[in-house]
N, C-alpha and C positions, 0 to 999 in steps of 0.2 A: 504494500500500500504506500501511498505518497507520504503519509505520516510516519510510517516505519522508516522509509528511505531517508526522510529529511531529519528525523530526530532519533528514533530508537536505535537505528543501525549503528550509530556512532559508538555505542557501547555493546549492544547485543549481537553485532556481527563480529566484533573483535575480542570481546571479553574484558574490555577496559573497565577499570574500577571494580573488578570482581563480578561484573554482570554475567549472568548465565547466557551463553551463546545460543542464538536461535538454532534449533535443530539438535541440541544436546539433550536428548530425552532423559538421561540420568540426572542432569542438573535441574531440569524442569519438573520432573515427576513429583518431588515433594512440594513444589510451589503449586502445581496444578491441583494437587490434592486439597489445597486450601480453598479451592473454588474460584470461579470467575469473578464473583463480587469482590473478594479479597484482592485478587490480582489487579482488577481495575482500580480499586480504591488506592492500593499502593502506587500504581502507575500515575494516578491522577494527583495524589497528595504528596508523593515522594516516599521513599522507604530506604533506610540505611544510606548508602552512597548515591542512590538514584534521586535526582532532583525532581520536584513536582512536574508532572506532565512530560517528563523526560526531556526537558529543555524546550518543549514546544509551547511557549507561553500563550499563543493564540489558538491552541487546539481546544476543541470542545470536549466534554466528557464522552460524548458519543464517538468522536474521532479517536480518542485514547482507547476506548473500549474496543473499537474495531481493530486497532493496531495490536492490542493485547490478544484478541481472538486470532489474529493472523499469526502472531508468534507462537501461541499455544498449538494451533493446528499444524504448524511446521515442526513442532518440538515434541510430538507424542511418540 
């Protein structure tokens, strides 16, 4: 998605700042178990080293949710 490419990928494609890489099922499994609501909340509000909205200041919660869904689908 455009949001993933313009924001999330900076860390989730490279593993920067300890981010789980997209496609790494082992890294994502315990996160996915927490549920989509929790993942979206963390992505939107920030969590640990991840900044709020993954540095996409003008992204809506729906756009963030779509990016999270994209990452999860690629990481199962």
